PAVOPA-388908 format. One record per residue (C-alpha): y, z, x; residue in three letters; residue number from 1. Coordinates in steps of 0.02 Angstrom, whole numbers. Layout:
N
((Y,Z,X),"ALA",NUM) ...
REM end
This chain:
615
((5719,9314,3574),"MET",1) ((5743,9159,3465),"PHE",2) ((5558,9107,3484),"ARG",3) ((5485,9143,3312),"THR",4) ((5493,9000,3186),"LEU",5) ((5578,9055,3024),"VAL",6) ((5604,8883,2947),"TYR",7) ((5548,8702,2968),"VAL",8) ((5592,8555,2859),"ASN",9) ((5463,8446,2772),"ASN",10) ((5466,8313,2904),"LYS",11) ((5416,8434,3042),"LEU",12) ((5292,8519,2930),"ALA",13) ((5207,8351,2895),"ASP",14) ((5208,8313,3081),"LEU",15) ((5131,8482,3128),"LEU",16) ((5008,8478,2985),"GLY",17) ((5001,8669,2961),"GLU",18) ((5099,8821,2898),"ASN",19) ((5195,8864,3055),"CYS",20) ((5320,8993,2987),"ILE",21) ((5310,9152,3090),"GLY",22) ((5225,9068,3238),"SER",23) ((5294,9057,3410),"LYS",24) ((5388,8895,3448),"CYS",25) ((5310,8872,3619),"HIS",26) ((5136,8891,3547),"LYS",27) ((5158,8785,3391),"THR",28) ((5267,8651,3463),"LEU",29) ((5208,8645,3646),"GLN",30) ((5034,8720,3638),"GLY",31) ((5085,8849,3769),"LEU",32) ((5039,9035,3777),"GLU",33) ((5200,9080,3869),"ALA",34) ((5381,9030,3836),"PRO",35) ((5431,8857,3900),"CYS",36) ((5507,8847,4070),"GLU",37) ((5637,8733,3999),"PHE",38) ((5682,8847,3854),"CYS",39) ((5867,8828,3810),"THR",40) ((5899,9005,3746),"ASN",41) ((5989,9061,3903),"HIS",42) ((6092,8903,3903),"ILE",43) ((6150,8932,3723),"ILE",44) ((6187,9114,3753),"LEU",45) ((6279,9077,3915),"GLY",46) ((6377,8935,3833),"ASN",47) ((6471,9051,3716),"LYS",48) ((6355,8994,3578),"ARG",49) ((6426,8816,3576),"ARG",50) ((6304,8678,3525),"PRO",51) ((6194,8608,3664),"TYR",52) ((6124,8430,3654),"LYS",53) ((5973,8376,3755),"TRP",54) ((5827,8254,3753),"GLU",55) ((5645,8302,3763),"TYR",56) ((5476,8213,3770),"PHE",57) ((5336,8306,3681),"ASN",58) ((5172,8256,3766),"PRO",59) ((5063,8332,3631),"SER",60) ((5150,8229,3499),"LEU",61) ((5186,8082,3614),"ASP",62) ((5361,8073,3543),"ARG",63) ((5539,8071,3612),"HIS",64) ((5668,8184,3528),"PHE",65) ((5856,8204,3538),"SER",66) ((5889,8390,3507),"ILE",67) ((6045,8489,3465),"VAL",68) ((6034,8681,3481),"ASP",69) ((6160,8807,3414),"ARG",70) ((6167,8991,3361),"ILE",71) ((6197,9018,3175),"ILE",72) ((6193,9167,3056),"LYS",73) ((6041,9155,2942),"TRP",74) ((6036,9205,2759),"SER",75) ((5969,9377,2796),"ASN",76) ((6119,9415,2907),"GLY",77) ((6025,9393,3068),"ARG",78) ((6075,9267,3206),"TYR",79) ((5947,9130,3238),"VAL",80) ((5936,8976,3350),"ARG",81) ((5954,8820,3241),"PHE",82) ((5873,8669,3320),"GLU",83) ((5896,8496,3245),"MET",84) ((5780,8364,3322),"ALA",85) ((5796,8177,3295),"MET",86) ((5646,8066,3333),"ASP",87) ((5709,7933,3455),"ILE",88) ((5540,7871,3511),"THR",89) ((5565,7691,3455),"GLU",90) ((5737,7686,3529),"HIS",91) ((5672,7754,3695),"LYS",92) ((5531,7629,3695),"ARG",93) ((5653,7486,3660),"ALA",94) ((5765,7550,3799),"GLU",95) ((5622,7559,3922),"GLU",96) ((5566,7383,3871),"ALA",97) ((5742,7322,3899),"LEU",98) ((5750,7402,4070),"LEU",99) ((5581,7330,4112),"GLU",100) ((5640,7159,4049),"SER",101) ((5798,7170,4152),"GLU",102) ((5699,7220,4307),"GLU",103) ((5579,7074,4276),"MET",104) ((5727,6958,4255),"GLN",105) ((5807,7021,4414),"ARG",106) ((5645,6994,4512),"LYS",107) ((5624,6821,4437),"LEU",108) ((5803,6773,4483),"LEU",109) ((5777,6834,4660),"GLN",110) ((5614,6740,4674),"ALA",111) ((5683,6574,4608),"VAL",112) ((5703,6455,4756),"PRO",113) ((5862,6385,4679),"ASP",114) ((6032,6466,4697),"LEU",115) ((6091,6545,4533),"ILE",116) ((6276,6587,4516),"ILE",117) ((6368,6666,4370),"ARG",118) ((6558,6654,4353),"THR",119) ((6692,6711,4233),"ASP",120) ((6803,6588,4143),"MET",121) ((6921,6578,4293),"GLU",122) ((6774,6522,4402),"GLY",123) ((6760,6685,4498),"THR",124) ((6582,6717,4556),"ILE",125) ((6513,6877,4481),"THR",126) ((6327,6859,4523),"PHE",127) ((6220,6765,4646),"VAL",128) ((6036,6780,4683),"ASN",129) ((6015,6819,4868),"GLU",130) ((5846,6737,4903),"LEU",131) ((5885,6554,4873),"ALA",132) ((5828,6395,4961),"PHE",133) ((5791,6391,5149),"PRO",134) ((5945,6405,5257),"GLY",135) ((6027,6534,5146),"LEU",136) ((5927,6685,5203),"GLU",137) ((6084,6759,5280),"HIS",138) ((6190,6729,5125),"LEU",139) ((6210,6898,5039),"HIS",140) ((6287,6926,4868),"ALA",141) ((6435,7018,4936),"GLU",142) ((6485,6871,5046),"SER",143) ((6500,6753,4901),"ILE",144) ((6538,6862,4750),"CYS",145) ((6723,6863,4713),"GLY",146) ((6748,6689,4781),"ARG",147) ((6793,6544,4667),"ASN",148) ((6649,6427,4627),"ILE",149) ((6756,6276,4670),"PHE",150) ((6785,6344,4848),"SER",151) ((6606,6299,4893),"VAL",152) ((6617,6116,4833),"ILE",153) ((6657,5984,4963),"ALA",154) ((6834,5912,4946),"GLU",155) ((6775,5735,4905),"HIS",156) ((6674,5804,4754),"ASP",157) ((6803,5936,4696),"LEU",158) ((6899,5830,4571),"LYS",159) ((6739,5772,4487),"ARG",160) ((6666,5946,4484),"ALA",161) ((6821,6021,4397),"MET",162) ((6816,5881,4268),"LYS",163) ((6631,5913,4236),"ASN",164) ((6662,6100,4217),"ALA",165) ((6790,6066,4078),"ARG",166) ((6670,5946,3993),"GLU",167) ((6527,6073,3993),"ARG",168) ((6630,6182,3874),"LEU",169) ((6614,6045,3745),"GLU",170) ((6445,5963,3777),"LYS",171) ((6291,5965,3889),"ASN",172) ((6321,5840,4030),"ILE",173) ((6160,5871,4125),"GLY",174) ((6137,5900,4313),"PRO",175) ((6265,5831,4435),"GLN",176) ((6253,5799,4622),"GLU",177) ((6382,5873,4742),"TYR",178) ((6395,5917,4923),"GLN",179) ((6423,6103,4951),"LEU",180) ((6494,6217,5087),"HIS",181) ((6385,6372,5085),"LEU",182) ((6427,6445,5255),"GLY",183) ((6277,6370,5346),"ILE",184) ((6369,6241,5449),"GLY",185) ((6338,6067,5382),"SER",186) ((6359,6010,5202),"LEU",187) ((6212,6032,5084),"VAL",188) ((6164,5898,4959),"ASP",189) ((6139,5992,4797),"ALA",190) ((6097,5960,4617),"GLU",191) ((6202,6072,4505),"VAL",192) ((6162,6111,4324),"ASN",193) ((6270,6227,4220),"GLY",194) ((6279,6311,4051),"ALA",195) ((6411,6409,3957),"VAL",196) ((6387,6596,3923),"ILE",197) ((6454,6641,3748),"ARG",198) ((6475,6803,3650),"ASP",199) ((6417,6840,3474),"LYS",200) ((6570,6746,3405),"GLU",201) ((6521,6595,3514),"PHE",202) ((6675,6619,3623),"ARG",203) ((6648,6564,3803),"PRO",204) ((6636,6710,3923),"GLN",205) ((6586,6623,4085),"GLY",206) ((6468,6500,4163),"MET",207) ((6298,6505,4243),"VAL",208) ((6250,6375,4376),"TYR",209) ((6079,6332,4446),"VAL",210) ((6098,6247,4615),"ILE",211) ((5954,6155,4694),"ARG",212) ((5947,6093,4873),"ASP",213) ((5902,5908,4868),"ILE",214) ((5940,5867,5050),"THR",215) ((5759,5830,5092),"GLU",216) ((5733,5740,4928),"ARG",217) ((5878,5623,4961),"LYS",218) ((5821,5596,5138),"ARG",219) ((5647,5552,5076),"ALA",220) ((5722,5438,4945),"LEU",221) ((5827,5349,5073),"GLN",222) ((5674,5328,5184),"GLU",223) ((5574,5261,5039),"ARG",224) ((5712,5140,4994),"GLU",225) ((5724,5084,5174),"LYS",226) ((5534,5054,5182),"LEU",227) ((5540,4965,5015),"GLN",228) ((5682,4855,5076),"GLY",229) ((5582,4811,5232),"GLN",230) ((5432,4766,5127),"LEU",231) ((5537,4660,5008),"LEU",232) ((5619,4575,5156),"GLN",233) ((5446,4535,5230),"ALA",234) ((5389,4468,5063),"GLN",235) ((5548,4363,5044),"LYS",236) ((5529,4291,5215),"MET",237) ((5346,4249,5180),"GLU",238) ((5395,4160,5018),"SER",239) ((5536,4064,5104),"LEU",240) ((5410,4017,5242),"GLY",241) ((5292,3943,5113),"ILE",242) ((5437,3846,5035),"LEU",243) ((5495,3788,5207),"ALA",244) ((5321,3725,5249),"GLY",245) ((5316,3623,5087),"GLY",246) ((5489,3548,5115),"VAL",247) ((5443,3507,5295),"ALA",248) ((5288,3409,5239),"HIS",249) ((5384,3299,5117),"ASP",250) ((5527,3276,5240),"PHE",251) ((5406,3224,5376),"ASN",252) ((5337,3087,5266),"ASN",253) ((5515,3018,5243),"LEU",254) ((5545,3028,5431),"LEU",255) ((5379,2939,5465),"GLN",256) ((5428,2790,5359),"ALA",257) ((5600,2780,5445),"MET",258) ((5530,2804,5621),"SER",259) ((5388,2676,5598),"GLY",260) ((5503,2542,5530),"ASN",261) ((5630,2568,5670),"VAL",262) ((5491,2555,5799),"GLU",263) ((5423,2393,5723),"LEU",264) ((5597,2319,5714),"LEU",265) ((5631,2361,5896),"MET",266) ((5467,2281,5950),"GLN",267) ((5528,2115,5877),"SER",268) ((5698,2116,5961),"LYS",269) ((5751,2093,6142),"PRO",270) ((5839,2234,6232),"ARG",271) ((6008,2145,6229),"ASP",272) ((6002,2109,6040),"HIS",273) ((6156,2178,5947),"PRO",274) ((6042,2274,5827),"ASP",275) ((5949,2366,5965),"THR",276) ((6087,2497,5993),"SER",277) ((6093,2527,5805),"ARG",278) ((5907,2548,5795),"LEU",279) ((5911,2668,5942),"LEU",280) ((6044,2768,5852),"SER",281) ((5935,2779,5697),"ILE",282) ((5788,2831,5806),"GLY",283) ((5892,2973,5881),"ARG",284) ((5940,3032,5707),"SER",285) ((5759,3029,5656),"VAL",286) ((5716,3134,5809),"GLU",287) ((5854,3260,5764),"ARG",288) ((5781,3267,5588),"GLY",289) ((5607,3296,5660),"ALA",290) ((5678,3439,5766),"GLN",291) ((5753,3514,5608),"LEU",292) ((5584,3506,5524),"VAL",293) ((5500,3589,5675),"ARG",294) ((5625,3732,5659),"GLN",295) ((5583,3749,5475),"LEU",296) ((5400,3754,5520),"MET",297) ((5431,3886,5653),"LEU",298) ((5517,3992,5521),"PHE",299) ((5372,3965,5400),"GLY",300) ((5245,4011,5541),"ARG",301) ((5167,3839,5516),"LYS",302) ((5212,3756,5679),"ALA",303) ((5073,3721,5803),"GLY",304) ((5078,3807,5970),"SER",305) ((4999,3799,6143),"ARG",306) ((4975,3982,6190),"ARG",307) ((4930,4044,6362),"GLU",308) ((4940,4201,6468),"ARG",309) ((5125,4217,6504),"LEU",310) ((5237,4318,6618),"ASP",311) ((5387,4354,6505),"LEU",312) ((5494,4403,6655),"ASN",313) ((5472,4226,6726),"ARG",314) ((5521,4148,6558),"GLU",315) ((5676,4260,6549),"VAL",316) ((5723,4213,6727),"GLN",317) ((5705,4026,6690),"GLU",318) ((5811,4048,6533),"ALA",319) ((5944,4138,6637),"LEU",320) ((5946,3995,6760),"ASP",321) ((5984,3876,6616),"ILE",322) ((6116,3992,6542),"LEU",323) ((6207,4014,6709),"GLU",324) ((6237,3827,6711),"ARG",325) ((6286,3809,6528),"THR",326) ((6376,3960,6458),"ILE",327) ((6562,3994,6484),"PRO",328) ((6605,4081,6651),"LYS",329) ((6694,4227,6563),"MET",330) ((6526,4287,6496),"ILE",331) ((6432,4394,6623),"ALA",332) ((6242,4386,6625),"LEU",333) ((6149,4548,6665),"GLU",334) ((5961,4581,6674),"GLN",335) ((5843,4728,6688),"ARG",336) ((5665,4665,6701),"LEU",337) ((5516,4783,6716),"ASP",338) ((5422,4728,6875),"PRO",339) ((5258,4799,6805),"ALA",340) ((5278,4708,6639),"LEU",341) ((5116,4672,6546),"TRP",342) ((5075,4488,6516),"PRO",343) ((5083,4417,6338),"ILE",344) ((4985,4277,6256),"PHE",345) ((5117,4156,6193),"ALA",346) ((5183,3978,6186),"ASP",347) ((5307,3959,6329),"PRO",348) ((5407,3826,6238),"VAL",349) ((5429,3942,6089),"GLN",350) ((5473,4091,6196),"ILE",351) ((5607,3985,6281),"GLU",352) ((5671,3938,6109),"GLN",353) ((5685,4123,6062),"ILE",354) ((5786,4160,6219),"LEU",355) ((5902,4011,6206),"LEU",356) ((5932,4034,6018),"ASN",357) ((5975,4219,6039),"LEU",358) ((6085,4178,6190),"ALA",359) ((6176,4040,6094),"ALA",360) ((6216,4160,5953),"ASN",361) ((6274,4291,6076),"ALA",362) ((6391,4166,6162),"VAL",363) ((6467,4115,5994),"ASP",364) ((6500,4298,5959),"ALA",365) ((6601,4318,6121),"MET",366) ((6735,4182,6117),"PRO",367) ((6847,4287,6230),"ASP",368) ((6709,4334,6351),"GLY",369) ((6594,4483,6368),"GLY",370) ((6420,4532,6431),"LYS",371) ((6251,4464,6387),"LEU",372) ((6113,4583,6435),"PHE",373) ((5925,4541,6440),"LEU",374) ((5794,4676,6465),"GLU",375) ((5604,4687,6465),"THR",376) ((5492,4840,6467),"ARG",377) ((5321,4900,6414),"ASN",378) ((5303,5004,6253),"VAL",379) ((5157,5075,6155),"VAL",380) ((5189,5076,5968),"LEU",381) ((5099,5189,5844),"ASP",382) ((5044,5159,5663),"GLU",383) ((5204,5243,5598),"THR",384) ((5312,5110,5674),"PHE",385) ((5221,4970,5585),"PHE",386) ((5188,5062,5422),"LYS",387) ((5296,4946,5317),"ALA",388) ((5295,4794,5433),"ARG",389) ((5169,4669,5368),"LYS",390) ((5062,4577,5495),"GLY",391) ((5107,4687,5642),"ALA",392) ((4989,4813,5722),"PHE",393) ((4998,4961,5838),"ALA",394) ((4956,4965,6024),"GLY",395) ((5027,4901,6189),"PRO",396) ((5177,4788,6167),"HIS",397) ((5308,4706,6275),"VAL",398) ((5489,4734,6219),"LEU",399) ((5618,4599,6246),"LEU",400) ((5799,4656,6213),"SER",401) ((5946,4536,6201),"VAL",402) ((6112,4625,6186),"THR",403) ((6292,4563,6181),"ASP",404) ((6463,4643,6175),"THR",405) ((6527,4522,6042),"GLY",406) ((6611,4544,5873),"CYS",407) ((6457,4614,5788),"GLY",408) ((6404,4597,5606),"MET",409) ((6425,4698,5448),"ASP",410) ((6281,4758,5335),"LYS",411) ((6299,4610,5214),"THR",412) ((6276,4482,5352),"VAL",413) ((6132,4582,5431),"LEU",414) ((6034,4569,5268),"GLU",415) ((6031,4380,5278),"HIS",416) ((6029,4333,5463),"ILE",417) ((5848,4274,5461),"PHE",418) ((5868,4172,5301),"ASP",419) ((5852,3986,5329),"PRO",420) ((6018,3890,5323),"PHE",421) ((6119,4050,5320),"PHE",422) ((6260,4042,5446),"THR",423) ((6431,4123,5473),"THR",424) ((6489,3978,5580),"LYS",425) ((6611,3848,5516),"GLU",426) ((6549,3685,5445),"ALA",427) ((6468,3572,5575),"GLY",428) ((6446,3713,5703),"LYS",429) ((6269,3771,5652),"GLY",430) ((6116,3730,5547),"THR",431) ((6074,3907,5501),"GLY",432) ((5897,3885,5568),"LEU",433) ((5914,3962,5741),"GLY",434) ((5875,4143,5696),"LEU",435) ((5758,4087,5555),"ALA",436) ((5651,3993,5683),"SER",437) ((5659,4148,5802),"VAL",438) ((5593,4253,5659),"TYR",439) ((5453,4128,5624),"GLY",440) ((5401,4119,5806),"ILE",441) ((5395,4309,5822),"VAL",442) ((5293,4326,5664),"GLN",443) ((5175,4188,5718),"ALA",444) ((5145,4287,5879),"HIS",445) ((5105,4444,5776),"TRP",446) ((5262,4526,5838),"GLY",447) ((5412,4611,5758),"HIS",448) ((5598,4582,5773),"ILE",449) ((5739,4706,5738),"GLN",450) ((5925,4679,5739),"CYS",451) ((6057,4816,5764),"TYR",452) ((6241,4775,5741),"SER",453) ((6407,4844,5683),"GLU",454) ((6575,4757,5670),"PRO",455) ((6665,4770,5839),"GLY",456) ((6514,4847,5926),"SER",457) ((6410,4698,5975),"GLY",458) ((6232,4652,5927),"THR",459) ((6061,4697,5995),"ALA",460) ((5899,4604,5956),"PHE",461) ((5734,4691,5996),"ARG",462) ((5575,4589,5995),"ILE",463) ((5406,4673,6008),"TYR",464) ((5263,4557,6063),"LEU",465) ((5083,4615,6082),"PRO",466) ((5025,4629,6262),"ALA",467) ((4888,4510,6309),"ALA",468) ((4706,4562,6313),"ASP",469) ((4647,4550,6493),"PRO",470) ((4500,4446,6436),"ALA",471) ((4608,4330,6332),"GLU",472) ((4631,4151,6391),"ASP",473) ((4723,3995,6334),"SER",474) ((4667,3946,6159),"ARG",475) ((4724,3766,6162),"ASP",476) ((4670,3626,6273),"GLY",477) ((4783,3502,6356),"THR",478) ((4795,3329,6283),"ALA",479) ((4749,3187,6397),"HIS",480) ((4844,3025,6398),"ASP",481) ((4747,2872,6342),"THR",482) ((4784,2695,6395),"ALA",483) ((4880,2601,6259),"LEU",484) ((4765,2462,6202),"ARG",485) ((4697,2398,6037),"GLY",486) ((4527,2345,5971),"GLY",487) ((4433,2252,5835),"THR",488) ((4357,2397,5738),"GLU",489) ((4392,2421,5552),"CYS",490) ((4506,2567,5511),"ILE",491) ((4528,2643,5337),"LEU",492) ((4702,2715,5306),"VAL",493) ((4708,2845,5165),"VAL",494) ((4884,2897,5111),"ASP",495) ((4965,2913,4940),"ASP",496) ((5138,2857,5008),"ASP",497) ((5145,2667,4995),"PRO",498) ((5277,2645,5127),"GLU",499) ((5181,2744,5256),"ILE",500) ((5019,2657,5206),"ARG",501) ((5090,2482,5228),"GLU",502) ((5182,2529,5386),"LEU",503) ((5021,2599,5467),"THR",504) ((4922,2444,5414),"LEU",505) ((5052,2329,5493),"GLU",506) ((5063,2432,5653),"ALA",507) ((4874,2444,5683),"LEU",508) ((4845,2262,5636),"GLU",509) ((4967,2217,5776),"SER",510) ((4840,2300,5896),"TYR",511) ((4699,2190,5830),"GLY",512) ((4613,2313,5711),"TYR",513) ((4538,2260,5546),"ALA",514) ((4619,2364,5408),"MET",515) ((4570,2439,5241),"GLU",516) ((4681,2556,5136),"SER",517) ((4665,2682,4996),"ALA",518) ((4798,2777,4897),"ALA",519) ((4688,2926,4853),"SER",520) ((4535,3021,4907),"GLY",521) ((4432,2952,4763),"GLU",522) ((4474,2772,4810),"GLU",523) ((4433,2808,4993),"ALA",524) ((4260,2872,4946),"LEU",525) ((4224,2717,4843),"ARG",526) ((4274,2603,4987),"ILE",527) ((4172,2703,5111),"TYR",528) ((4020,2700,5000),"GLN",529) ((4031,2507,4991),"ASP",530) ((4086,2469,5169),"HIS",531) ((4051,2626,5271),"GLY",532) ((3943,2538,5396),"ARG",533) ((4090,2426,5446),"ASN",534) ((4223,2562,5453),"ILE",535) ((4247,2631,5629),"GLY",536) ((4377,2764,5591),"LEU",537) ((4467,2846,5444),"VAL",538) ((4652,2897,5459),"LEU",539) ((4666,3030,5322),"LEU",540) ((4821,3113,5246),"ASP",541) ((4789,3289,5180),"LEU",542) ((4917,3313,5043),"ASN",543) ((4873,3187,4908),"MET",544) ((4856,3194,4716),"PRO",545) ((4683,3205,4643),"GLY",546) ((4547,3276,4754),"MET",547) ((4664,3283,4905),"GLY",548) ((4624,3262,5089),"GLY",549) ((4525,3424,5112),"TYR",550) ((4395,3381,4982),"LYS",551) ((4390,3199,5034),"CYS",552) ((4349,3250,5214),"LEU",553) ((4202,3356,5152),"ARG",554) ((4137,3215,5042),"GLU",555) ((4151,3088,5183),"LEU",556) ((4051,3204,5296),"LEU",557) ((3917,3223,5163),"GLU",558) ((3907,3032,5147),"LEU",559) ((3904,3008,5337),"ASP",560) ((3900,3158,5455),"PRO",561) ((3949,3045,5600),"SER",562) ((4107,2979,5514),"VAL",563) ((4257,2973,5631),"LYS",564) ((4412,3049,5548),"VAL",565) ((4588,3079,5614),"ILE",566) ((4696,3195,5507),"ILE",567) ((4874,3130,5488),"ALA",568) ((4988,3250,5394),"SER",569) ((5165,3314,5376),"GLY",570) ((5090,3490,5398),"TYR",571) ((5072,3545,5578),"PRO",572) ((4918,3549,5688),"ASP",573) ((4853,3726,5671),"THR",574) ((4710,3683,5789),"GLY",575) ((4575,3582,5701),"HIS",576) ((4444,3649,5819),"GLY",577) ((4475,3824,5757),"ARG",578) ((4525,3798,5575),"ASP",579) ((4383,3772,5454),"PRO",580) ((4495,3652,5357),"VAL",581) ((4475,3524,5495),"PHE",582) ((4291,3552,5530),"SER",583) ((4213,3383,5564),"GLY",584) ((4379,3291,5598),"ALA",585) ((4395,3219,5771),"LYS",586) ((4583,3238,5796),"ASP",587) ((4750,3272,5719),"PHE",588) ((4918,3184,5725),"ILE",589) ((5071,3263,5648),"GLY",590) ((5208,3166,5556),"LYS",591) ((5326,3097,5604),"PRO",592) ((5235,3013,5748),"TYR",593) ((5270,2861,5855),"GLN",594) ((5160,2711,5812),"LEU",595) ((5115,2694,5995),"ARG",596) ((5057,2875,5993),"GLU",597) ((4949,2839,5841),"LEU",598) ((4874,2682,5925),"ALA",599) ((4833,2784,6079),"ALA",600) ((4750,2924,5978),"LYS",601) ((4647,2799,5875),"VAL",602) ((4586,2712,6032),"ARG",603) ((4543,2879,6116),"ALA",604) ((4436,2937,5968),"VAL",605) ((4345,2770,5957),"LEU",606) ((4312,2765,6144),"ASP",607) ((4251,2945,6142),"GLU",608) ((4121,2902,6009),"GLU",609) ((4067,2746,6105),"GLU",610) ((4048,2850,6264),"GLY",611) ((3935,2974,6175),"GLU",612) ((3825,2832,6108),"LYS",613) ((3805,2762,6284),"LYS",614) ((3746,2934,6345),"LYS",615) 
REM end
């Protein structure tokens, strides 16, 4: 019943490609010998002959159809099934593509490591991808959908976030950083970017936000900025050290002229002369100036030192003995010294200066009393610790901690505490070189110094000094006193400063020496070429215009390998026996020096040469 085709329109005839009138529908349309299992005849008949709409995919035609079946009376008076089919293949394919696209989009959204949130215009969250950045694995869509987007923003960022949301309706303002509460305990540092969702008429319908966790990025940035700051600080301190060394040299020359003249004047006056006390006062001022220069040199890592194997515990104990007698009684001294402390290789005078300078600062920070705590212990530092600390190296170190319970310092002061001449004390109470010289001493010993402080919480200095190599021994010899007497040898004084040159000539002439002088290295070489046989010793300044003292020394040694040279300079003695700069020189004397000290050194060098000739 209702299975024989009695009519097909042109479209179906073209599609079937044959005269199908009179054929069975299941055979012509489906290629089947028996009626279709899904035949709708029984549905139509059981549906009181009302139209029945259904969809069907024809595999032989590879087409999708939307079909409407109904019972109608045909022209011959018989009832037939009228079937109207609409080809919806393209629509179906577009629908499947859309579903596939939506599925792909859903999978992409779930795979994105950022948190994606959609809201309506009131800010209510309507969508959230569940698999976001680490830490949100437990955050399911149902736990956040329905909440207001602004409820997840930290209170201190809320006002700015609401303002930015209003501005996004008018323009693109780019990503913003907020801290968010996402139900995982602590706040999350996040970068939030948003866009407006609009309909066909460009009316805003909601917002979509992409939220990226930048907690680790910010932490890495802060660490990088910290390391960069440490590197810049090290470079700044190195530059200031170079400047300090140059200033110290020029200042020493001035002090030498003052000191020498004072010494000559005092030699010509009796002890009870009215001018003697004034000259002594000038001499004391010169010595204070020289001490200031030495502190500058310590900061610039240019001061000479006499290093030896040292028990830091003993140095701390000796410093404590001094402090117990000098600091106010309302400051309590406490110590914790490691009895198995490793030895260090250091200058005991400079270590004492570190301890006393740090203690003096601590005392000034506790005007109403408090505690000063000194501690030593062994530590082994790895490469990570010294990654951004120029000049330091990993391995066994001795840690010296000096801690007080004073007023502390803020961040601004901490950034400058090692700068030369920086001080928080009132005028006349400090030079600003105490901590600068401590820094220089520590650096010169290949160590590292750290300062921790907060206002009202006291201050702690930690100094890391390399432990001594068991095979290491004292690098500097001990100077021997020489009897103060003169001679008749000829001495050539080479110095570009006329005052120092004339002063030195006058002083050494008073000891009986014959004198020659030169204002430059070039002039000194000409004199030595003409009179070298008669010159017993050359007193040579290093920092001069022209060829300078370094080159002059080399030229003198080429002219006469046995020439006797004493280096006299405002730069410190870095150990002429070790430094190639001084190769061939017999000794060094640093400005400002006492004229008697110079006379003794000259005589010692001349006598040493004479002793070698006798051998």
